[in-house]
C-alpha positions, 0 to 999 in steps of 0.5 A: 455502492458495492453492487459491482463487487463479486468474489471473482473481482475480489480474488483478482485483487490479490492474485499474482502469477504465483497464485493468491496471496493476501496479507494485512498489517499485524501490528500498528503502523509507524511511518517515516517519510523521506525526501519531502518538505514539511507541508507534503509530509503532513499530506502523506502522513494524513493519508496514511492515518485516514486509510488506517482509520478506515480499516479500523487499524492502529497507528503508532509513533514507533514500532518496538522492534523496528522503530519505523515499520513503514518507510516512504522514500521520494526521490528524482533518480533511482541511483539516489537510493544507492547513497542512502546510508544502510539502506542496503541492509534493509533491502539486501538486493538493492544493488541489483534492484536499482539498475533493474528499476532504472532500465524498466523506467519504473516510477514506484516500487514496494516491498514488504516484510512479514512476521511468523504468522504471515502478517505484514510487519514492515513495508518500504515504498520508493517513489521516483518523481518522474514519468508523470508522477510529478504531475499528480497532486500531493493528495492523490499521490499520498492517498494512492500510496496509502491504499497500496501499502495497507494490503498485499494487493496483486500486481494487476489490482490497479493497473487498469483502474485507480483505487481512487475516484473524484468526489462529485461535488468537490473534485477531491480525490477519494477512495472508491467505495468498493475498495474502501469496503474491501479494506474494511472487510480485510481488517475484520478481527474475525478474518485471518491476517494472511491467506493463500487460498482463494476461498479467502476471497469468498469470506471477504466478499461476504463481509463486504456484502454485510457491510 
């Protein structure tokens, strides 16, 4: 199931232009979702709960410091973000960010906040329902976003290959086994919450193989 995983492939999942950068959540995840109807809300939160359970991590109704620490926004146009009350307090460079995302034709953007240990303490996910995003099923979209917010994946981690696959019998979207194995290994209690040394990928690989 994980025979194609190597230390090099794991290292590439967390490598950015500035180098290796890994972090996982250091606190229970308390999500809030904006811009969707109740039916889709259940799908999004259900996907987050499923990936959190896979990782052996925890959910929470609220975060004692932040209230909600995972905010997911669905919208049609980037300019809508400029009208969200107080969002510029959460995303200080929002005024410059929106035109940049508009000009680049972006359909998604994620940003994280970290605690003193380097662990994720908050994440903000912005999804513009255009450019093909609106054609994805709710299940596929929700599960993809849930996976991408669990760890600080590198920018190119899923640029060529989706983290999802189709179930051979039902055709439903499922997490690729090797990606599921990496997430489980990353949340092993013996592993650090953050790392910037590529040797961390070797430790992840060992746990993937053991799993």
